[in-house]
C-alpha positions as CSV (number, residue, x, y, z in Angstrom):
1,M,284.3,149.8,162.0
2,T,280.3,150.9,162.7
3,R,277.7,148.5,162.9
4,V,274.3,149.6,162.8
5,W,271.2,146.8,164.0
6,T,267.6,148.6,163.0
7,T,264.4,147.8,163.3
8,A,261.7,149.5,161.4
9,A,259.3,151.4,163.2
10,S,257.3,152.4,160.9
11,A,256.0,151.8,156.9
12,G,259.4,153.2,155.2
13,A,261.3,154.4,158.4
14,A,263.8,152.9,160.4
15,V,265.1,153.8,163.8
16,C,268.6,153.0,165.2
17,L,268.5,150.9,168.3
18,V,272.2,150.2,168.5
19,C,275.3,151.4,167.2
20,V,278.4,151.0,168.6
21,S,282.2,151.5,167.3
22,G,285.3,149.8,167.9
23,A,287.1,146.5,168.2
24,A,284.5,143.7,170.3
25,G,286.2,140.8,170.5
26,Q,285.9,137.4,173.1
27,I,288.4,134.6,174.5
28,S,286.6,131.8,175.5
29,G,289.5,129.4,177.0
30,F,292.5,127.8,175.7
31,G,290.7,125.6,172.8
32,D,292.9,123.7,171.0
33,Y,295.9,125.3,172.6
34,V,297.3,125.7,168.6
35,T,295.3,127.8,166.4
36,N,294.9,130.7,168.6
37,W,297.7,130.8,170.9
38,R,301.3,130.8,170.9
39,Y,303.8,129.9,174.0
40,Q,307.3,130.2,174.8
41,Q,309.7,128.1,176.9
42,L,313.0,129.4,177.9
43,D,314.2,126.6,180.0
44,L,314.4,123.0,179.1
45,G,312.0,121.7,181.9
46,Q,308.9,119.4,180.5
47,G,306.2,122.0,178.6
48,F,303.2,123.0,179.4
49,A,299.9,120.4,179.1
50,P,296.2,120.5,179.2
51,S,294.7,120.8,182.7
52,G,291.0,120.4,182.6
53,N,289.5,123.4,181.4
54,G,292.8,125.0,181.5
55,I,296.8,124.4,181.2
56,R,299.7,123.8,183.0
57,L,301.7,126.5,182.9
58,T,304.3,125.2,184.7
59,T,305.7,122.2,186.4
60,V,307.1,120.9,190.0
61,A,310.1,119.1,188.7
62,G,310.9,121.6,186.2
63,G,313.2,123.8,188.3
64,E,313.6,126.9,187.2
65,Q,311.1,127.8,184.1
66,Y,310.1,130.7,182.3
67,R,307.5,130.6,180.0
68,S,304.6,132.5,178.5
69,I,301.6,131.8,176.6
70,F,299.1,134.6,174.8
71,N,296.5,134.6,172.1
72,V,297.6,135.9,168.7
73,N,294.4,137.7,168.1
74,R,294.6,141.2,169.1
75,Q,291.9,142.3,171.6
76,G,290.0,145.8,172.3
77,I,291.2,147.1,175.6
78,N,289.1,150.6,176.2
79,Q,286.3,148.4,177.9
80,F,286.7,144.8,179.1
81,V,286.5,142.1,181.7
82,A,288.8,139.5,182.0
83,S,288.5,136.1,184.7
84,F,290.6,132.8,185.3
85,S,291.7,130.7,188.0
86,L,294.7,130.4,189.2
87,R,296.6,127.3,191.5
88,A,299.9,127.2,192.1
89,T,301.4,124.5,193.8
90,T,304.8,126.3,195.1
91,V,308.2,124.8,196.9
92,P,309.9,127.0,198.8
93,F,312.5,128.4,197.2
94,G,314.3,131.3,198.7
95,S,314.5,133.6,195.6
96,S,311.4,136.0,195.2
97,G,310.1,136.9,192.0
98,Q,308.2,133.9,191.4
99,G,304.6,134.2,189.7
100,V,302.3,134.6,186.7
101,T,301.5,137.7,185.2
102,F,298.2,138.5,183.6
103,V,299.5,140.5,180.7
104,L,298.1,143.3,177.7
105,F,300.8,143.9,175.2
106,T,301.2,145.5,172.0
107,S,304.4,143.9,170.1
108,A,304.8,140.1,169.6
109,T,308.1,140.5,170.0
110,A,310.5,141.9,172.4
111,P,313.3,144.3,171.6
112,N,315.6,141.7,171.9
113,G,314.1,139.5,169.2
114,T,312.6,137.0,171.2
115,L,308.6,136.6,172.0
116,S,307.5,138.8,174.6
117,G,307.2,137.6,177.8
118,G,309.0,134.8,179.9
119,N,312.0,136.8,179.9
120,Y,314.0,135.4,182.3
121,G,312.8,138.4,184.7
122,A,311.0,138.4,187.5
123,Y,307.4,136.9,186.8
124,G,308.3,136.4,183.4
125,Y,307.3,140.1,182.7
126,S,309.7,142.2,184.9
127,Q,313.5,143.0,184.0
128,Y,316.5,140.3,184.2
129,A,317.9,140.5,188.0
130,G,320.4,142.7,188.3
131,S,319.4,145.1,185.4
132,S,316.9,148.1,185.8
133,T,315.7,147.7,182.0
134,W,317.0,144.8,180.3
135,N,314.7,142.5,178.5
136,A,311.5,144.1,180.3
137,L,308.1,143.2,178.4
138,R,307.6,147.1,177.2
139,G,304.5,148.6,175.8
140,S,302.1,146.5,178.1
141,V,300.2,146.4,181.3
142,G,300.0,143.8,183.7
143,V,298.6,141.7,186.5
144,V,301.5,140.4,189.1
145,M,300.4,137.3,191.5
146,Q,303.4,137.1,193.0
147,T,303.8,133.3,194.8
148,P,305.0,132.9,198.2
149,S,308.8,131.9,198.9
150,T,311.1,132.0,202.2
151,S,311.6,135.4,201.4
152,V,308.7,136.6,200.5
153,A,304.3,136.4,201.0
154,S,301.9,136.6,198.5
155,A,301.5,140.0,196.9
156,A,299.6,141.0,193.6
157,G,299.9,144.5,191.9
158,V,299.8,146.6,188.4
159,Y,302.6,147.8,186.5
160,T,303.3,148.8,183.2
161,N,305.9,148.4,181.0
162,G,307.4,145.1,183.1
163,L,308.6,147.4,185.7
164,I,308.6,147.2,188.8
165,G,310.6,148.8,190.8
166,G,309.9,147.8,194.3
167,V,308.2,145.3,196.6
168,V,304.7,144.1,195.2
169,P,302.2,144.5,197.9
170,S,300.9,141.8,199.9
171,A,297.9,139.9,198.7
172,A,296.7,138.7,202.5
173,P,294.3,136.9,203.4
174,V,294.7,135.5,199.9
175,N,297.8,133.0,199.4
176,F,298.6,132.2,195.9
177,G,300.7,128.9,196.7
178,V,298.6,127.0,198.8
179,D,297.4,124.4,195.6
180,Q,293.7,125.7,195.6
181,P,291.8,127.6,193.4
182,I,292.1,131.8,193.3
183,D,289.2,133.2,191.0
184,V,291.4,136.3,189.5
185,R,288.7,139.1,188.0
186,I,289.7,142.0,186.3
187,R,287.5,144.6,185.1
188,Y,288.2,148.1,183.3
189,N,285.6,150.8,182.0
190,Q,282.5,149.0,183.1
191,P,279.1,150.5,183.8
192,G,278.8,151.8,187.5
193,D,282.9,151.7,187.6
194,L,285.2,155.1,187.9
195,Q,286.4,155.4,184.5
196,S,290.2,154.6,183.7
197,F,290.4,152.4,186.6
198,L,291.3,149.2,186.8
199,Y,289.7,147.0,188.9
200,V,291.3,144.0,190.5
201,S,290.1,141.1,192.7
202,F,291.1,137.7,194.1
203,T,288.9,135.2,196.0
204,N,290.2,131.7,197.3
205,R,287.1,129.3,195.9
206,T,288.2,126.5,199.2
207,T,287.6,129.2,202.0
208,G,286.3,132.0,200.7
209,A,289.2,134.5,202.0
210,T,289.3,137.5,198.9
211,F,291.5,140.4,198.2
212,S,290.3,143.6,196.7
213,P,293.1,146.5,196.7
214,D,291.7,150.2,195.5
215,P,290.8,150.4,192.0
216,T,294.6,151.3,189.4
217,F,293.9,154.7,187.9
218,I,295.8,154.0,184.2
219,N,295.3,154.8,180.6
220,I,295.3,151.4,179.0
221,A,295.2,152.9,175.9
222,G,297.8,155.9,176.5
223,V,300.1,153.0,178.1
224,L,300.1,150.9,175.2
225,G,299.8,153.3,172.7
226,A,297.0,151.4,170.9
227,Q,293.3,150.6,171.1
228,D,293.5,146.8,171.3
229,A,296.6,144.4,172.2
230,F,297.7,140.8,172.7
231,V,296.5,139.0,175.9
232,G,298.1,136.3,177.9
233,F,300.3,135.1,180.6
234,T,303.7,135.1,181.4
235,S,305.4,133.1,184.4
236,R,308.6,132.5,186.3
237,A,308.8,129.6,188.4
238,E,311.4,127.4,190.5
239,S,310.2,123.8,190.6
240,S,306.3,125.3,191.2
241,Q,303.0,124.1,189.6
242,F,300.9,126.9,187.9
243,I,298.0,125.6,186.4
244,I,295.1,128.7,184.9
245,S,291.6,127.8,183.8
246,D,288.6,129.1,183.3
247,F,290.1,132.1,181.4
248,S,287.6,134.5,179.6
249,F,288.6,138.0,178.0
250,G,285.9,139.9,176.4
251,T,285.6,143.7,175.1
252,I,282.4,145.6,175.1
253,P,282.2,148.5,172.9
254,T,280.9,151.8,174.4
255,P,277.8,153.0,172.7
256,S,278.5,156.0,170.8
257,A,276.8,159.2,170.8
258,A,274.6,158.4,167.9
259,A,273.2,155.2,169.6
260,V,272.0,157.6,172.5
261,L,269.8,159.9,169.6
262,G,268.7,156.4,168.5
263,L,267.3,155.6,171.1
264,G,266.2,158.6,172.3
265,G,264.1,158.9,168.8
266,L,262.9,155.1,169.5
267,M,261.5,155.8,172.7
268,A,259.8,159.4,171.4
269,F,258.2,157.8,169.0
270,R,256.6,155.0,171.0
271,R,255.6,157.8,173.4
272,R,253.7,158.8,170.3
273,R,252.1,155.9,169.2
274,A,250.9,155.9,172.8
């Protein structure tokens, strides 16, 4: 759908000011946690709960936990900025694969019939342990944030279709498990950025430590096979508390060729008037 805004440039004439195409959307916070969000829990521990302006997705007393939450309204993914704060309190268990994944995905139902995410695999996103593909979140792009354990350090990476296939790169000097808010910002096709590159940054709000890996070249629409997708989080924890707050996701429509012509016409009209 194309929307056109016009302004009267002279009597009986109008010039196109902005002509944009594609879906536009905005998510700000978690709202009432019910109307626009869907939650899945595959463990028997205490469920998620509001926490300030966010949610407590997992708990320190919950043992092994596999959970996900996503917005039920599909969002345009050709140009966007996502931001949120992650605060993790971790218990030093020996196993790896604990953490949170920010996900864009196309199907609310996984191949085995369960809701997508929270799938018994690493970070609630990757394949189940011992299998190369079983229950990995297909049709997806994920930003993995690995919390530390006795065997692994904090790490982060961008992956597709729920497939990790190796060690997640270190996120040093940022530590996701220090019980301090880590501000995460993810942007794609923003003005001034390289096109088709995903930019991610992590900043410890308390210490100022920052990790900004090289941007990742990725055709998100090509990976997903769609121009829009569900937006949310998956997680796996072992008696660790994950709090996600200050969440926002905004899409910015790309001006069409008609917009450029319209703006050019307006400027020419103004020059003639001058």
